[in-house]
C-alpha positions in Angstrom: -2.9 5.1 -100.0 -3.3 7.3 -103.0 -3.5 5.5 -106.3 -0.2 4.9 -108.0 -1.4 6.9 -111.1 -2.2 9.9 -109.0 1.2 9.7 -107.2 3.0 9.3 -110.4 1.3 12.5 -111.8 2.2 14.4 -108.6 -1.5 15.5 -108.6 -1.0 18.1 -105.9 2.7 18.9 -106.2 3.4 22.4 -105.2 -0.1 23.0 -103.7 -0.6 24.4 -100.3 -3.2 22.8 -98.1 -4.7 23.8 -94.8 -6.3 21.1 -92.7 -8.3 22.2 -89.6 -8.5 19.5 -86.9 -5.6 17.8 -88.7 -3.6 16.7 -85.7 -5.5 13.4 -85.4 -8.2 11.1 -86.6 -9.8 11.7 -89.9 -8.1 15.1 -90.2 -4.7 13.5 -89.9 -5.7 11.0 -92.5 -6.6 13.8 -94.9 -3.4 15.6 -94.2 -1.3 12.5 -94.9 -3.3 11.7 -98.1 -2.8 15.2 -99.5 0.9 15.0 -98.5 1.3 11.8 -100.4 -0.1 13.6 -103.5 2.6 16.2 -103.1 0.8 19.0 -101.3 2.5 21.0 -98.5 0.3 20.8 -95.4 -0.6 23.3 -92.6 -2.4 21.8 -89.6 -4.6 24.0 -87.5 -5.8 22.3 -84.4 -6.5 23.3 -80.8 -4.6 20.2 -79.6 -1.6 19.2 -81.6 -1.0 16.2 -79.3 -4.4 14.6 -79.9 -3.0 11.7 -81.9 -0.9 10.6 -78.9 -3.9 10.9 -76.5 -5.9 8.5 -78.7 -2.9 6.2 -79.3 -2.7 6.9 -83.0 0.7 5.8 -84.4 2.9 8.6 -85.8 5.9 8.4 -88.0 8.0 10.6 -85.8 7.6 12.4 -82.4 5.1 15.0 -83.6 2.4 15.3 -86.2 4.7 17.7 -88.1 7.4 15.1 -88.3 4.8 12.5 -89.5 3.7 14.6 -92.4 7.3 15.7 -93.3 8.3 12.1 -93.5 6.2 11.9 -96.7 8.5 14.4 -98.4 6.6 17.6 -98.1 6.7 20.7 -95.9 4.4 20.8 -92.9 3.6 23.5 -90.3 1.3 23.2 -87.3 -0.4 26.1 -85.6 -2.2 25.6 -82.3 -5.5 27.6 -82.5 -9.0 27.9 -81.1 -10.9 28.0 -84.3 -14.1 29.1 -82.5 -12.4 32.5 -82.1 -12.5 34.6 -85.3 -9.5 36.7 -84.1 -7.4 33.6 -83.3 -8.3 32.0 -86.7 -7.4 35.2 -88.6 -4.0 35.2 -86.8 -3.4 31.5 -87.6 -4.2 31.9 -91.3 -1.9 35.0 -91.4 0.9 32.9 -89.9 0.4 30.2 -92.6 0.2 32.8 -95.4 3.2 34.7 -94.2 5.3 31.5 -94.9 3.6 30.3 -98.1 2.1 33.5 -99.5 -0.9 31.6 -100.9 -3.3 28.7 -100.2 -4.8 26.3 -102.7 -6.8 23.8 -100.6 -8.7 24.1 -97.3 -10.1 21.1 -95.6 -12.4 22.1 -92.7 -12.4 19.0 -90.5 -12.3 20.5 -87.0 -15.2 19.4 -84.8 -17.2 16.2 -84.4 -19.7 14.7 -82.0 -18.5 16.5 -78.9 -21.6 16.2 -76.6 -21.9 13.4 -74.1 -23.5 10.4 -75.9 -26.3 9.9 -73.4 -27.5 13.5 -73.8 -27.0 14.2 -77.5 -30.4 13.7 -79.0 -32.4 16.5 -80.5 -34.6 16.8 -77.4 -32.0 16.2 -74.7 -28.9 18.2 -75.7 -28.2 20.8 -73.1 -27.9 24.4 -74.2 -24.2 24.5 -73.4 -23.6 21.5 -75.6 -25.7 23.0 -78.4 -23.5 26.1 -78.3 -20.3 23.9 -78.1 -21.4 21.7 -81.1 -22.3 24.8 -83.2 -19.1 26.6 -82.3 -16.8 23.7 -82.9 -18.5 22.4 -86.1 -20.0 25.4 -87.7 -18.5 28.6 -86.3 -14.9 27.2 -86.7 -15.7 26.5 -90.4 -17.1 29.9 -91.0 -14.2 31.6 -89.2 -11.7 29.6 -91.4 -13.6 30.4 -94.6 -13.7 34.1 -93.8 -10.1 34.2 -92.9 -8.7 32.2 -95.9 -11.0 33.4 -98.7 -8.9 36.4 -99.7 -5.9 34.1 -100.3 -7.9 31.6 -102.4 -9.4 33.9 -105.0 -8.0 32.3 -108.1 -9.1 29.4 -110.3 -8.3 26.0 -109.1 -8.6 26.6 -105.4 -10.8 24.3 -103.4 -12.6 24.4 -100.0 -13.7 21.1 -98.6 -16.0 21.2 -95.6 -16.2 17.9 -93.7 -19.8 17.5 -92.5 -21.9 14.6 -91.4 -24.9 12.6 -92.5 -26.6 14.0 -89.4 -26.7 17.5 -91.0 -28.3 18.6 -94.2 -26.3 21.5 -95.3 -24.9 21.7 -98.8 -21.8 23.8 -99.5 -21.9 27.3 -98.1 -19.9 29.8 -100.2 -20.3 27.9 -103.5 -22.3 30.8 -105.2 -20.2 33.5 -103.6 -16.8 32.0 -104.6 -17.8 30.2 -107.8 -17.2 33.2 -110.1 -13.6 33.2 -108.9 -13.2 29.6 -109.9 -13.3 28.3 -106.3 -15.1 25.1 -105.7 -16.9 24.6 -102.4 -18.2 21.2 -101.5 -19.2 19.4 -98.3 -18.2 15.8 -97.6 -20.5 14.0 -95.1 -19.2 10.6 -94.0 -21.3 8.1 -92.2 -20.0 6.3 -89.1 -16.2 6.0 -89.5 -14.0 3.6 -87.6 -11.4 6.2 -86.3 -9.2 5.6 -83.3 -11.3 8.0 -81.2 -14.5 6.3 -82.0 -13.1 2.8 -81.3 -11.7 4.1 -78.0 -15.1 5.5 -77.0 -17.0 2.4 -77.7 -16.8 1.4 -74.1 -19.1 4.3 -73.4 -21.7 2.9 -75.7 -22.6 -0.6 -74.4 -23.9 -2.8 -77.2 -23.1 -0.3 -79.9 -19.8 -0.8 -81.7 -18.6 0.1 -85.1 -18.8 -3.5 -86.3 -22.3 -3.9 -85.0 -23.4 -1.1 -87.4 -22.2 -2.9 -90.5 -25.6 -4.3 -91.2 -26.8 -0.7 -92.0 -24.2 -0.2 -94.8 -24.4 -1.5 -98.3 -20.7 -2.4 -98.3 -21.4 -4.5 -95.1 -18.5 -2.8 -93.3 -17.9 0.4 -91.4 -15.8 3.0 -93.3 -12.2 3.7 -92.5 -10.6 7.2 -92.5 -8.9 6.4 -95.7 -12.2 5.7 -97.5 -13.2 9.3 -96.9 -9.7 10.6 -97.7 -10.1 9.2 -101.2 -13.1 11.4 -101.7 -11.1 14.3 -100.5 -8.5 13.4 -103.2 -11.3 13.7 -105.8 -12.6 17.0 -104.4 -9.2 18.6 -104.0 -7.9 17.8 -107.5 -8.7 18.7 -111.1 -11.1 15.7 -111.7 -13.7 17.7 -109.7 -13.1 20.9 -111.6 -16.8 21.3 -112.4 -18.1 20.0 -109.1 -19.3 22.6 -106.6 -22.2 23.3 -104.2 -22.6 19.6 -103.3 -22.9 17.6 -100.2 -21.2 14.3 -101.0 -22.7 11.8 -98.7 -21.9 8.2 -97.6 -25.2 6.5 -98.3 -26.4 4.0 -95.7 -29.1 1.9 -97.3 -29.6 -0.1 -100.5 -32.8 0.8 -102.3 -32.3 0.0 -106.0 -31.3 -2.8 -108.3 -31.2 -3.4 -112.0 -34.8 -4.1 -112.9 -34.0 -6.0 -116.1 -32.0 -8.5 -114.0 -35.0 -9.3 -111.7 -37.6 -11.8 -112.8 -39.1 -13.4 -109.7 -40.6 -11.9 -106.7 -41.8 -12.8 -103.2 -44.3 -10.9 -101.1 -43.3 -10.6 -97.5 -45.0 -9.1 -94.5 -44.6 -8.5 -90.8 -46.8 -7.8 -87.8 -45.4 -5.0 -85.6 -45.9 -7.3 -82.6 -43.6 -9.9 -84.1 -40.0 -10.9 -83.3 -37.2 -8.6 -84.3 -33.8 -9.0 -86.0 -30.6 -7.6 -84.6 -32.1 -4.2 -83.8 -35.3 -2.8 -82.2 -35.8 -1.0 -85.5 -35.6 -4.2 -87.7 -38.9 -6.1 -88.0 -38.7 -9.8 -88.5 -39.9 -10.5 -92.1 -42.0 -13.7 -92.6 -43.6 -15.0 -95.7 -47.4 -14.7 -95.8 -47.8 -18.4 -96.1 -45.6 -19.0 -93.0 -43.5 -21.5 -95.0 -40.3 -19.8 -94.2 -38.8 -18.3 -91.0 -37.2 -15.0 -91.9 -35.0 -13.4 -94.5 -32.0 -11.4 -93.3 -32.1 -8.1 -95.1 -28.9 -6.8 -93.7 -28.4 -3.6 -95.6 -32.0 -2.4 -95.3 -33.6 -0.5 -92.4 -37.4 -0.6 -92.3 -39.0 1.8 -89.8 -41.7 0.3 -87.7 -44.3 3.0 -87.9 -46.7 2.5 -84.9 -49.7 3.6 -87.1 -49.1 0.5 -89.3 -50.6 -2.8 -88.3 -49.1 -4.6 -91.3 -46.6 -3.7 -93.9 -46.1 -5.5 -97.2 -42.7 -5.7 -98.8 -41.8 -6.8 -102.3 -38.5 -8.6 -102.6 -37.2 -9.2 -106.1 -35.0 -12.2 -106.8 -32.5 -12.4 -109.7 -32.2 -16.0 -110.9 -29.9 -17.9 -113.1 -30.6 -20.5 -115.8 -31.0 -23.2 -113.1 -33.6 -21.1 -111.3 -31.2 -20.4 -108.4 -31.5 -17.1 -106.6 -28.5 -15.0 -107.2 -29.6 -11.8 -105.4 -32.5 -10.6 -103.4 -33.2 -6.9 -102.9 -36.1 -4.8 -101.7 -37.6 -2.6 -104.4 -40.7 -1.3 -102.6 -42.5 -1.4 -99.3 -45.8 0.1 -98.4 -48.6 -0.1 -95.9 
């Protein structure tokens, strides 16, 4: 839910927002979030019934009714965003009703290739084209179609990306002189209804089992990402453009002044493992302790390394009790 202060200010009252892929999942979360802040919402999606298919609860019989229940206007346009002509027509339909657009959230797409054939070396050509079309071409088509209606200060384009990509924010330099901010938001693994429903296709890999990789020790929810959309869509990010805002997986730093004791740890690459084939078991050099569970840190087991030394810094209180242990360096 949006913060009470933002709601009280009506942060986005009167604004017109387009959400691609907004009929379900994270896209629907973004649509609801902007609606709660006062924005009218247009949903562009190839399947306007997707929320029902993934058993996502709606406040009303349709996604339009759901958004309108928040006190704003909502329209939904079924469209194949991989088609430039169809995207142009959909944007024209929205603009013919609203005359202008203030916010565009490009969320359409996702991990659409079969899980067992979606690695860099195994993805079939047809899936490569499908991924590129649904994730990249749809965004390009929407930006091309909507840019003429955004050319005024205060407008915002938000491209929802992924930590698996490394693109920044296309269009930032081109549209910046007109006062248009363009940023990419790249979430990590998010616990959406679709992801949870598909967990049965990934034996042994669930959203909860991935929590050890995340500093917050939990998998993100849709609303966690929507709060960043709130920041990028509103005036607080008025001088933020050309960025890829990422959800960072791993903890690497601590306050050095708070750390005053250290332990040297090491592991042999033939040793036992913790929780994952990528997590070596860490054992003190003097063998006096079993292992330390470094839950938020991933250390790659490089086959060229026979031994890796890790420095773990301990923050201690007046009674010499360890308050916090963090990795600050590791090396061969």
